[in-house]
N, C-alpha and C positions, 0 to 999 in steps of 0.2 A: 780469252783475249778481251772480250767485252767487259768482263768483270774487272780485269786489271785497269782498263780504260776508265771505268766508273770510279774506281778507287783513286786514280790519278786526278780525275776531274774533281772529285769530292775534296781531295787534299789541297788542290790548288785554290778552291773556293774557300776552304777553311783556313789554311795558312798556319804556319808554325814559325816562330821567331827563335832562332838559335842565338843564345847569349852566353857570356862568361858567367862563372859562378857568382862573382860579385854583383853583376847586373841581375841575375836571377834572384838573389837575396833581396836586392833593392826592389824588384818588381813585386815579389810576394809580400814584402813589408807593407804594401798598399792595402792588403786584405787583413781584416781582423783575425780570421781563422782560415788561412790558405789551405786548400786541398792540394797536396803534392803527391804525384805518382812517382814511385821509385822502382827501378829495375836494375838488378845486378848483371854485369857482363859475365858470361861464361866462357870457358875455353872453346876452341874450335868445335869440338864434338859435343859441347853443351853439358858436360857433366861436372866440371870443377869451377867453383867461383874464382874470380880474379881479384876481388877487392875493389873493383871500379864500378861506378854506378851512373845511370842516366836518370835525369829528373825532368818532370813535365808538370806544368801548372797553368791554369787559366786565370788571368787577371784582367779585369775590365774588358772582357771580350776578346783578348788576344791570348794565344797559347804560347807560353815561354818554355824553352827546351834547353837543357844543358847536356852535352854529350859526356861520355864517360870521364869521371873525375875520381881520384883516389879516395878511399874511405877516410883517411885521416884529414882530408880537406873539408869534410861535410860537417856543417853546424847549421841546423835549421832552427827557426824560432820555436820556442816551446808551444806556442799557440797553433803551430802547423798540424794539420791532420794528414798523416802519411799512410798511403796505401801501397803495399808492395805488389808489384805486377811481375808476371813471368818475363814479359818482354815489352818494350816500348818501341813502336815503329813510327818513324816520321817520314815525310815525303822523300827525303834523300836516300832512304833505305829501299824504296820501291823500285 
């Protein structure tokens, strides 16, 4: 229980801004080489990919987040450094 409370307090202090895909692209355009974390949504049992992705990036001290979007809608700038993660958890998931 105490560990969960610490996670919640840490995430509240940290903060994540959920935006649309267009606003996410606009935010990461402010960085010359944005670091973007990407995670694919899996089926309920976690075995099959769905073709939908979450994205997370830090820009000027704020963390921007896009919830699952379809793979055909993704076009990141060529300068973006993309790291694939198993999962991305944000405060609304806790």
